[in-house]
KOLGU-4560 file (N, C-alpha, C; in nm, 3 decimals, padded with zeros to 5 digits):
<recs>
<n_xx: 04.262 n_yy: -12.393 n_zz: -32.040 ca_xx: 04.324 ca_yy: -12.308 ca_zz: -32.103 c_xx: 04.347 c_yy: -12.174 c_zz: -32.060 mol: A seq: 1 type: MET>
<n_xx: 04.485 n_yy: -12.125 n_zz: -32.033 ca_xx: 04.516 ca_yy: -12.012 ca_zz: -31.950 c_xx: 04.464 c_yy: -11.859 c_zz: -32.033 mol: A seq: 2 type: SER>
<n_xx: 04.466 n_yy: -11.786 n_zz: -31.984 ca_xx: 04.450 ca_yy: -11.623 ca_zz: -31.998 c_xx: 04.590 c_yy: -11.570 c_zz: -32.000 mol: A seq: 3 type: ARG>
<n_xx: 04.640 n_yy: -11.489 n_zz: -32.106 ca_xx: 04.737 ca_yy: -11.428 ca_zz: -32.098 c_xx: 04.723 c_yy: -11.263 c_zz: -32.059 mol: A seq: 4 type: ARG>
<n_xx: 04.860 n_yy: -11.274 n_zz: -31.946 ca_xx: 04.835 ca_yy: -11.100 ca_zz: -31.896 c_xx: 04.792 c_yy: -11.001 c_zz: -31.998 mol: A seq: 5 type: ALA>
<n_xx: 04.717 n_yy: -10.958 n_zz: -31.933 ca_xx: 04.751 ca_yy: -10.803 ca_zz: -32.092 c_xx: 04.885 c_yy: -10.740 c_zz: -32.023 mol: A seq: 6 type: SER>
<n_xx: 04.945 n_yy: -10.621 n_zz: -32.150 ca_xx: 04.993 ca_yy: -10.573 ca_zz: -32.157 c_xx: 04.976 c_yy: -10.463 c_zz: -32.126 mol: A seq: 7 type: PRO>
<n_xx: 04.812 n_yy: -10.431 n_zz: -32.047 ca_xx: 04.822 ca_yy: -10.304 ca_zz: -32.019 c_xx: 04.798 c_yy: -10.321 c_zz: -31.861 mol: A seq: 8 type: PHE>
<n_xx: 04.797 n_yy: -10.394 n_zz: -31.804 ca_xx: 04.813 ca_yy: -10.432 ca_zz: -31.695 c_xx: 04.644 c_yy: -10.480 c_zz: -31.654 mol: A seq: 9 type: GLY>
<n_xx: 04.618 n_yy: -10.429 n_zz: -31.511 ca_xx: 04.496 ca_yy: -10.467 ca_zz: -31.477 c_xx: 04.355 c_yy: -10.382 c_zz: -31.536 mol: A seq: 10 type: SER>
<n_xx: 04.379 n_yy: -10.264 n_zz: -31.560 ca_xx: 04.278 ca_yy: -10.150 ca_zz: -31.549 c_xx: 04.313 c_yy: -10.138 c_zz: -31.706 mol: A seq: 11 type: SER>
<n_xx: 04.179 n_yy: -10.098 n_zz: -31.786 ca_xx: 04.216 ca_yy: -10.048 ca_zz: -31.943 c_xx: 04.193 c_yy: -09.938 c_zz: -31.886 mol: A seq: 12 type: TYR>
<n_xx: 04.072 n_yy: -09.923 n_zz: -31.825 ca_xx: 03.981 ca_yy: -09.736 ca_zz: -31.789 c_xx: 04.115 c_yy: -09.660 c_zz: -31.753 mol: A seq: 13 type: ALA>
<n_xx: 04.201 n_yy: -09.694 n_zz: -31.670 ca_xx: 04.330 ca_yy: -09.622 ca_zz: -31.636 c_xx: 04.406 c_yy: -09.584 c_zz: -31.703 mol: A seq: 14 type: GLN>
<n_xx: 04.460 n_yy: -09.665 n_zz: -31.835 ca_xx: 04.510 ca_yy: -09.630 ca_zz: -31.948 c_xx: 04.416 c_yy: -09.561 c_zz: -32.000 mol: A seq: 15 type: TRP>
<n_xx: 04.323 n_yy: -09.593 n_zz: -32.024 ca_xx: 04.217 ca_yy: -09.528 ca_zz: -32.163 c_xx: 04.212 c_yy: -09.321 c_zz: -32.071 mol: A seq: 16 type: ALA>
<n_xx: 04.198 n_yy: -09.344 n_zz: -31.945 ca_xx: 04.191 ca_yy: -09.217 ca_zz: -31.862 c_xx: 04.330 c_yy: -09.131 c_zz: -31.904 mol: A seq: 17 type: ARG>
<n_xx: 04.470 n_yy: -09.224 n_zz: -31.879 ca_xx: 04.598 ca_yy: -09.132 ca_zz: -31.952 c_xx: 04.601 c_yy: -09.086 c_zz: -32.046 mol: A seq: 18 type: PHE>
<n_xx: 04.516 n_yy: -09.201 n_zz: -32.145 ca_xx: 04.563 ca_yy: -09.159 ca_zz: -32.283 c_xx: 04.471 c_yy: -09.025 c_zz: -32.306 mol: A seq: 19 type: MET>
<n_xx: 04.363 n_yy: -09.053 n_zz: -32.275 ca_xx: 04.303 ca_yy: -08.909 ca_zz: -32.258 c_xx: 04.402 c_yy: -08.799 c_zz: -32.238 mol: A seq: 20 type: GLY>
<n_xx: 04.388 n_yy: -08.807 n_zz: -32.066 ca_xx: 04.482 ca_yy: -08.704 ca_zz: -32.034 c_xx: 04.604 c_yy: -08.648 c_zz: -32.107 mol: A seq: 21 type: GLN>
<n_xx: 04.691 n_yy: -08.780 n_zz: -32.167 ca_xx: 04.822 ca_yy: -08.704 ca_zz: -32.299 c_xx: 04.757 c_yy: -08.669 c_zz: -32.417 mol: A seq: 22 type: ALA>
<n_xx: 04.631 n_yy: -08.701 n_zz: -32.484 ca_xx: 04.590 ca_yy: -08.632 ca_zz: -32.583 c_xx: 04.531 c_yy: -08.470 c_zz: -32.615 mol: A seq: 23 type: GLY>
<n_xx: 04.497 n_yy: -08.473 n_zz: -32.414 ca_xx: 04.462 ca_yy: -08.292 ca_zz: -32.374 c_xx: 04.576 c_yy: -08.228 c_zz: -32.397 mol: A seq: 24 type: SER>
<n_xx: 04.736 n_yy: -08.285 n_zz: -32.336 ca_xx: 04.815 ca_yy: -08.224 ca_zz: -32.298 c_xx: 04.874 c_yy: -08.174 c_zz: -32.441 mol: A seq: 25 type: LEU>
<n_xx: 04.876 n_yy: -08.300 n_zz: -32.546 ca_xx: 04.926 ca_yy: -08.238 ca_zz: -32.696 c_xx: 04.866 c_yy: -08.173 c_zz: -32.728 mol: A seq: 26 type: TYR>
<n_xx: 04.693 n_yy: -08.155 n_zz: -32.713 ca_xx: 04.637 ca_yy: -08.084 ca_zz: -32.794 c_xx: 04.669 c_yy: -07.910 c_zz: -32.715 mol: A seq: 27 type: MET>
<n_xx: 04.674 n_yy: -07.900 n_zz: -32.602 ca_xx: 04.667 ca_yy: -07.759 ca_zz: -32.531 c_xx: 04.833 c_yy: -07.719 c_zz: -32.551 mol: A seq: 28 type: GLU>
<n_xx: 04.920 n_yy: -07.810 n_zz: -32.554 ca_xx: 05.029 ca_yy: -07.790 ca_zz: -32.586 c_xx: 05.105 c_yy: -07.715 c_zz: -32.732 mol: A seq: 29 type: SER>
<n_xx: 04.999 n_yy: -07.781 n_zz: -32.803 ca_xx: 05.005 ca_yy: -07.715 ca_zz: -32.965 c_xx: 04.944 c_yy: -07.598 c_zz: -32.965 mol: A seq: 30 type: ALA>
<n_xx: 04.856 n_yy: -07.553 n_zz: -32.889 ca_xx: 04.776 ca_yy: -07.418 ca_zz: -32.867 c_xx: 04.879 c_yy: -07.359 c_zz: -32.802 mol: A seq: 31 type: ALA>
<n_xx: 04.967 n_yy: -07.378 n_zz: -32.678 ca_xx: 05.046 ca_yy: -07.263 ca_zz: -32.587 c_xx: 05.179 c_yy: -07.249 c_zz: -32.717 mol: A seq: 32 type: VAL>
<n_xx: 05.206 n_yy: -07.317 n_zz: -32.784 ca_xx: 05.314 ca_yy: -07.305 ca_zz: -32.848 c_xx: 05.276 c_yy: -07.215 c_zz: -32.933 mol: A seq: 33 type: ILE>
<n_xx: 05.141 n_yy: -07.215 n_zz: -33.022 ca_xx: 05.088 ca_yy: -07.156 ca_zz: -33.107 c_xx: 05.120 c_yy: -06.968 c_zz: -33.063 mol: A seq: 34 type: ARG>
<n_xx: 05.058 n_yy: -06.988 n_zz: -32.968 ca_xx: 05.012 ca_yy: -06.849 ca_zz: -32.906 c_xx: 05.149 c_yy: -06.748 c_zz: -32.813 mol: A seq: 35 type: LEU>
<n_xx: 05.250 n_yy: -06.853 n_zz: -32.815 ca_xx: 05.409 ca_yy: -06.850 ca_zz: -32.711 c_xx: 05.469 c_yy: -06.738 c_zz: -32.864 mol: A seq: 36 type: ARG>
<n_xx: 05.464 n_yy: -06.835 n_zz: -33.009 ca_xx: 05.517 ca_yy: -06.802 ca_zz: -33.097 c_xx: 05.492 c_yy: -06.660 c_zz: -33.150 mol: A seq: 37 type: THR>
<n_xx: 05.386 n_yy: -06.647 n_zz: -33.124 ca_xx: 05.264 ca_yy: -06.514 ca_zz: -33.221 c_xx: 05.341 c_yy: -06.403 c_zz: -33.092 mol: A seq: 38 type: LEU>
<n_xx: 05.333 n_yy: -06.433 n_zz: -32.942 ca_xx: 05.378 ca_yy: -06.330 ca_zz: -32.844 c_xx: 05.518 c_yy: -06.309 c_zz: -32.872 mol: A seq: 39 type: ALA>
<n_xx: 05.600 n_yy: -06.398 n_zz: -32.974 ca_xx: 05.723 ca_yy: -06.353 ca_zz: -32.880 c_xx: 05.819 c_yy: -06.306 c_zz: -33.024 mol: A seq: 40 type: MET>
<n_xx: 05.648 n_yy: -06.335 n_zz: -33.172 ca_xx: 05.710 ca_yy: -06.319 ca_zz: -33.270 c_xx: 05.716 c_yy: -06.099 c_zz: -33.274 mol: A seq: 41 type: MET>
<n_xx: 05.629 n_yy: -06.055 n_zz: -33.167 ca_xx: 05.671 ca_yy: -05.884 ca_zz: -33.157 c_xx: 05.761 c_yy: -05.820 c_zz: -33.134 mol: A seq: 42 type: THR>
<n_xx: 05.872 n_yy: -05.936 n_zz: -33.018 ca_xx: 06.022 ca_yy: -05.861 ca_zz: -33.012 c_xx: 05.981 c_yy: -05.790 c_zz: -32.866 mol: A seq: 43 type: GLY>
<n_xx: 06.113 n_yy: -05.754 n_zz: -32.858 ca_xx: 06.051 ca_yy: -05.627 ca_zz: -32.739 c_xx: 06.126 c_yy: -05.693 c_zz: -32.591 mol: A seq: 44 type: GLY>
<n_xx: 06.070 n_yy: -05.655 n_zz: -32.492 ca_xx: 06.088 ca_yy: -05.692 ca_zz: -32.367 c_xx: 05.983 c_yy: -05.818 c_zz: -32.353 mol: A seq: 45 type: ALA>
<n_xx: 05.919 n_yy: -05.781 n_zz: -32.409 ca_xx: 05.770 ca_yy: -05.864 ca_zz: -32.372 c_xx: 05.806 c_yy: -06.017 c_zz: -32.415 mol: A seq: 46 type: ALA>
<n_xx: 05.847 n_yy: -06.004 n_zz: -32.572 ca_xx: 05.914 ca_yy: -06.132 ca_zz: -32.565 c_xx: 06.024 c_yy: -06.234 c_zz: -32.519 mol: A seq: 47 type: ALA>
<n_xx: 06.132 n_yy: -06.161 n_zz: -32.455 ca_xx: 06.228 ca_yy: -06.182 ca_zz: -32.404 c_xx: 06.200 c_yy: -06.273 c_zz: -32.257 mol: A seq: 48 type: THR>
<n_xx: 06.106 n_yy: -06.213 n_zz: -32.205 ca_xx: 06.011 ca_yy: -06.202 ca_zz: -32.094 c_xx: 05.923 c_yy: -06.327 c_zz: -32.116 mol: A seq: 49 type: ASP>
<n_xx: 05.851 n_yy: -06.368 n_zz: -32.191 ca_xx: 05.799 ca_yy: -06.461 ca_zz: -32.217 c_xx: 05.858 c_yy: -06.607 c_zz: -32.281 mol: A seq: 50 type: GLU>
<n_xx: 05.996 n_yy: -06.578 n_zz: -32.345 ca_xx: 06.118 ca_yy: -06.674 ca_zz: -32.348 c_xx: 06.140 c_yy: -06.708 c_zz: -32.253 mol: A seq: 51 type: ALA>
<n_xx: 06.204 n_yy: -06.638 n_zz: -32.137 ca_xx: 06.274 ca_yy: -06.608 ca_zz: -31.976 c_xx: 06.113 c_yy: -06.744 c_zz: -31.916 mol: A seq: 52 type: GLN>
<n_xx: 05.974 n_yy: -06.699 n_zz: -31.906 ca_xx: 05.901 ca_yy: -06.723 ca_zz: -31.868 c_xx: 05.895 c_yy: -06.899 c_zz: -31.893 mol: A seq: 53 type: THR>
<n_xx: 05.894 n_yy: -06.909 n_zz: -32.054 ca_xx: 05.882 ca_yy: -07.075 ca_zz: -32.044 c_xx: 06.026 c_yy: -07.125 c_zz: -32.044 mol: A seq: 54 type: MET>
<n_xx: 06.148 n_yy: -07.115 n_zz: -32.065 ca_xx: 06.235 ca_yy: -07.266 ca_zz: -31.989 c_xx: 06.224 c_yy: -07.208 c_zz: -31.840 mol: A seq: 55 type: VAL>
<n_xx: 06.202 n_yy: -07.124 n_zz: -31.778 ca_xx: 06.170 ca_yy: -07.142 ca_zz: -31.619 c_xx: 06.102 c_yy: -07.229 c_zz: -31.613 mol: A seq: 56 type: SER>
<n_xx: 05.956 n_yy: -07.227 n_zz: -31.629 ca_xx: 05.873 ca_yy: -07.358 ca_zz: -31.580 c_xx: 05.872 c_yy: -07.497 c_zz: -31.624 mol: A seq: 57 type: GLU>
<n_xx: 05.954 n_yy: -07.462 n_zz: -31.793 ca_xx: 05.997 ca_yy: -07.588 ca_zz: -31.838 c_xx: 06.094 c_yy: -07.710 c_zz: -31.699 mol: A seq: 58 type: LYS>
<n_xx: 06.171 n_yy: -07.592 n_zz: -31.628 ca_xx: 06.270 ca_yy: -07.660 ca_zz: -31.521 c_xx: 06.227 c_yy: -07.718 c_zz: -31.418 mol: A seq: 59 type: ILE>
<n_xx: 06.097 n_yy: -07.596 n_zz: -31.358 ca_xx: 06.013 ca_yy: -07.610 ca_zz: -31.262 c_xx: 05.951 c_yy: -07.709 c_zz: -31.269 mol: A seq: 60 type: GLU>
<n_xx: 05.859 n_yy: -07.778 n_zz: -31.376 ca_xx: 05.784 ca_yy: -07.815 ca_zz: -31.398 c_xx: 05.870 c_yy: -07.987 c_zz: -31.402 mol: A seq: 61 type: ALA>
<n_xx: 05.980 n_yy: -07.940 n_zz: -31.434 ca_xx: 06.077 ca_yy: -08.095 ca_zz: -31.443 c_xx: 06.113 c_yy: -08.150 c_zz: -31.301 mol: A seq: 62 type: THR>
<n_xx: 06.157 n_yy: -08.051 n_zz: -31.240 ca_xx: 06.196 ca_yy: -08.096 ca_zz: -31.094 c_xx: 06.074 c_yy: -08.123 c_zz: -30.999 mol: A seq: 63 type: ILE>
<n_xx: 05.965 n_yy: -08.090 n_zz: -31.043 ca_xx: 05.845 ca_yy: -08.078 ca_zz: -30.941 c_xx: 05.803 c_yy: -08.242 c_zz: -30.965 mol: A seq: 64 type: GLU>
<n_xx: 05.835 n_yy: -08.253 n_zz: -31.114 ca_xx: 05.814 ca_yy: -08.431 ca_zz: -31.155 c_xx: 05.909 c_yy: -08.524 c_zz: -31.065 mol: A seq: 65 type: ALA>
<n_xx: 06.001 n_yy: -08.458 n_zz: -31.086 ca_xx: 06.118 ca_yy: -08.540 ca_zz: -31.031 c_xx: 06.139 c_yy: -08.595 c_zz: -30.873 mol: A seq: 66 type: ALA>
<n_xx: 06.063 n_yy: -08.481 n_zz: -30.776 ca_xx: 06.042 ca_yy: -08.488 ca_zz: -30.636 c_xx: 05.962 c_yy: -08.543 c_zz: -30.606 mol: A seq: 67 type: PHE>
<n_xx: 05.875 n_yy: -08.618 n_zz: -30.738 ca_xx: 05.729 ca_yy: -08.645 ca_zz: -30.678 c_xx: 05.763 c_yy: -08.815 c_zz: -30.711 mol: A seq: 68 type: ASP>
<n_xx: 05.827 n_yy: -08.830 n_zz: -30.791 ca_xx: 05.855 ca_yy: -08.985 ca_zz: -30.798 c_xx: 05.831 c_yy: -09.080 c_zz: -30.701 mol: A seq: 69 type: ILE>
<n_xx: 05.906 n_yy: -09.011 n_zz: -30.548 ca_xx: 05.876 ca_yy: -09.125 ca_zz: -30.500 c_xx: 05.712 c_yy: -09.180 c_zz: -30.411 mol: A seq: 70 type: PRO>
<n_xx: 05.675 n_yy: -09.060 n_zz: -30.429 ca_xx: 05.500 ca_yy: -09.057 ca_zz: -30.442 c_xx: 05.422 c_yy: -09.109 c_zz: -30.529 mol: A seq: 71 type: ASN>
<n_xx: 05.478 n_yy: -09.133 n_zz: -30.635 ca_xx: 05.406 ca_yy: -09.210 ca_zz: -30.774 c_xx: 05.339 c_yy: -09.331 c_zz: -30.754 mol: A seq: 72 type: LEU>
<n_xx: 05.217 n_yy: -09.372 n_zz: -30.774 ca_xx: 05.116 ca_yy: -09.502 ca_zz: -30.733 c_xx: 05.213 c_yy: -09.644 c_zz: -30.806 mol: A seq: 73 type: PRO>
<n_xx: 05.188 n_yy: -09.690 n_zz: -30.759 ca_xx: 05.286 ca_yy: -09.841 ca_zz: -30.769 c_xx: 05.184 c_yy: -09.876 c_zz: -30.903 mol: A seq: 74 type: LEU>
<n_xx: 05.093 n_yy: -09.865 n_zz: -30.898 ca_xx: 05.063 ca_yy: -09.870 ca_zz: -31.067 c_xx: 05.073 c_yy: -09.849 c_zz: -31.171 mol: A seq: 75 type: ASN>
<n_xx: 05.115 n_yy: -09.870 n_zz: -31.299 ca_xx: 05.158 ca_yy: -09.810 ca_zz: -31.376 c_xx: 05.092 c_yy: -09.699 c_zz: -31.482 mol: A seq: 76 type: PRO>
<n_xx: 05.015 n_yy: -09.698 n_zz: -31.484 ca_xx: 04.906 ca_yy: -09.623 ca_zz: -31.530 c_xx: 04.869 c_yy: -09.501 c_zz: -31.460 mol: A seq: 77 type: ALA>
<n_xx: 04.829 n_yy: -09.514 n_zz: -31.335 ca_xx: 04.801 ca_yy: -09.376 ca_zz: -31.222 c_xx: 04.939 c_yy: -09.341 c_zz: -31.224 mol: A seq: 78 type: ALA>
<n_xx: 05.066 n_yy: -09.432 n_zz: -31.238 ca_xx: 05.194 ca_yy: -09.335 ca_zz: -31.199 c_xx: 05.225 c_yy: -09.253 c_zz: -31.345 mol: A seq: 79 type: ALA>
<n_xx: 05.184 n_yy: -09.291 n_zz: -31.459 ca_xx: 05.162 ca_yy: -09.215 ca_zz: -31.568 c_xx: 05.102 c_yy: -09.069 c_zz: -31.589 mol: A seq: 80 type: ALA>
<n_xx: 04.943 n_yy: -09.115 n_zz: -31.518 ca_xx: 04.886 ca_yy: -08.991 ca_zz: -31.526 c_xx: 04.917 c_yy: -08.895 c_zz: -31.422 mol: A seq: 81 type: SER>
<n_xx: 04.954 n_yy: -08.929 n_zz: -31.264 ca_xx: 05.030 ca_yy: -08.850 ca_zz: -31.228 c_xx: 05.162 c_yy: -08.780 c_zz: -31.255 mol: A seq: 82 type: ALA>
<n_xx: 05.263 n_yy: -08.860 n_zz: -31.319 ca_xx: 05.380 ca_yy: -08.799 ca_zz: -31.359 c_xx: 05.348 c_yy: -08.686 c_zz: -31.488 mol: A seq: 83 type: ALA>
<n_xx: 05.233 n_yy: -08.670 n_zz: -31.520 ca_xx: 05.189 ca_yy: -08.556 ca_zz: -31.625 c_xx: 05.109 c_yy: -08.479 c_zz: -31.555 mol: A seq: 84 type: LEU>
<n_xx: 05.097 n_yy: -08.467 n_zz: -31.441 ca_xx: 05.031 ca_yy: -08.383 ca_zz: -31.382 c_xx: 05.106 c_yy: -08.244 c_zz: -31.392 mol: A seq: 85 type: LYS>
<n_xx: 05.174 n_yy: -08.234 n_zz: -31.319 ca_xx: 05.306 ca_yy: -08.078 ca_zz: -31.347 c_xx: 05.299 c_yy: -07.984 c_zz: -31.461 mol: A seq: 86 type: PRO>
<n_xx: 05.297 n_yy: -08.098 n_zz: -31.503 ca_xx: 05.285 ca_yy: -08.052 ca_zz: -31.698 c_xx: 05.156 c_yy: -07.986 c_zz: -31.744 mol: A seq: 87 type: TYR>
<n_xx: 05.074 n_yy: -08.048 n_zz: -31.690 ca_xx: 04.944 ca_yy: -08.033 ca_zz: -31.723 c_xx: 04.904 c_yy: -07.873 c_zz: -31.681 mol: A seq: 88 type: ARG>
<n_xx: 04.940 n_yy: -07.899 n_zz: -31.551 ca_xx: 04.905 ca_yy: -07.771 ca_zz: -31.487 c_xx: 04.964 c_yy: -07.607 c_zz: -31.498 mol: A seq: 89 type: LYS>
<n_xx: 05.029 n_yy: -07.607 n_zz: -31.562 ca_xx: 05.134 ca_yy: -07.558 ca_zz: -31.649 c_xx: 05.082 c_yy: -07.500 c_zz: -31.786 mol: A seq: 90 type: ARG>
<n_xx: 05.054 n_yy: -07.606 n_zz: -31.850 ca_xx: 05.008 ca_yy: -07.603 ca_zz: -31.991 c_xx: 04.872 c_yy: -07.529 c_zz: -31.968 mol: A seq: 91 type: VAL>
<n_xx: 04.836 n_yy: -07.557 n_zz: -31.927 ca_xx: 04.668 ca_yy: -07.473 ca_zz: -31.869 c_xx: 04.661 c_yy: -07.386 c_zz: -31.822 mol: A seq: 92 type: ARG>
<n_xx: 04.774 n_yy: -07.352 n_zz: -31.766 ca_xx: 04.765 ca_yy: -07.176 ca_zz: -31.685 c_xx: 04.819 c_yy: -07.108 c_zz: -31.794 mol: A seq: 93 type: ALA>
<n_xx: 04.922 n_yy: -07.168 n_zz: -31.855 ca_xx: 05.021 ca_yy: -07.069 ca_zz: -31.981 c_xx: 04.859 c_yy: -07.050 c_zz: -32.109 mol: A seq: 94 type: ASN>
<n_xx: 04.807 n_yy: -07.153 n_zz: -32.144 ca_xx: 04.668 ca_yy: -07.146 ca_zz: -32.241 c_xx: 04.612 c_yy: -07.045 c_zz: -32.221 mol: A seq: 95 type: HIS>
<n_xx: 04.555 n_yy: -07.021 n_zz: -32.086 ca_xx: 04.475 ca_yy: -06.973 ca_zz: -32.001 c_xx: 04.521 c_yy: -06.789 c_zz: -32.043 mol: A seq: 96 type: LYS>
<n_xx: 04.658 n_yy: -06.816 n_zz: -31.965 ca_xx: 04.672 ca_yy: -06.664 ca_zz: -31.983 c_xx: 04.717 c_yy: -06.567 c_zz: -32.143 mol: A seq: 97 type: ARG>
<n_xx: 04.747 n_yy: -06.661 n_zz: -32.191 ca_xx: 04.802 ca_yy: -06.644 ca_zz: -32.385 c_xx: 04.686 c_yy: -06.637 c_zz: -32.421 mol: A seq: 98 type: LEU>
<n_xx: 04.587 n_yy: -06.687 n_zz: -32.394 ca_xx: 04.446 ca_yy: -06.638 ca_zz: -32.484 c_xx: 04.383 c_yy: -06.539 c_zz: -32.404 mol: A seq: 99 type: SER>
<n_xx: 04.394 n_yy: -06.520 n_zz: -32.341 ca_xx: 04.306 ca_yy: -06.415 ca_zz: -32.285 c_xx: 04.187 c_yy: -06.450 c_zz: -32.198 mol: A seq: 100 type: GLY>
<n_xx: 04.202 n_yy: -06.572 n_zz: -32.183 ca_xx: 04.050 ca_yy: -06.603 ca_zz: -32.079 c_xx: 04.060 c_yy: -06.663 c_zz: -31.967 mol: A seq: 101 type: GLY>
</recs>
């Protein structure tokens, strides 16, 4: 009797790592959205600066991810984790900055 190939590829551990990273990004992103919303509700120059920062960071992260495509690993799970890296780096920095930590 032959075994069927797993839809997750050769390594469940790598996909589990990716899912953990994606879940962490989701939770931290929600916190950043909340903190940014509170910061922008005050209005004024600080709110304008925060909105401009938000947009420029998204563009920078997308460009960084796009330029890194040729360097992605061939393993799908490792590639997915690597593709999240530019976004995770910025979200983590924003969370730290906005929460005062």
